[in-house]
C-alpha angles and dihedrals in degrees: 000000000000117000128219137187129215097220118093124229112257092244138022135191132240134163117245123207103223115196120230122203110249092353142076126292111261126213114226125181116235133192108219129198110245119228129184118236095271092046089049092050093049092049091051090046089053091049092049090051094046091050090050092049092047091051092048090049093050091048090054089062086068115178095357089065111119136192088247089056092051091045092049090051094047091048092051090048095050093044089055090047091052090048089051096056108022126082099170147342150207099244117119087236115089115257108253142129087264096054091044090056089044091053094047095045096047099042114049091198101041098090093050093046092052093048092045092050087050093050094044090056086065098049120105094230090060090046091054095246 
């Protein structure tokens, strides 16, 4: 008889479709950090609060707000998201805070693709339920 444990592994793997400007989407293997339901809810709450605070700070700039300001804020937000959920990846570039920032800065859709793949891994449809 097969044996199974209730506890999840601390990380899990999933492929992420990373968009490339003017080229084909590439599939890159990622190693994600596992969180239980409460931990996942707490993470998502922290992201929502961060986004709200960032938006309020940008609004406070009023007429002096630029597209560059908004872009820099969004990049910082996505870099933090990726650092929160990723433990490793299949890029040739070493996984580090600097390479995460380089990825998010050079690929407008990479941050969203990574977060989506993470969220999709937790959905019942993906799990076969």
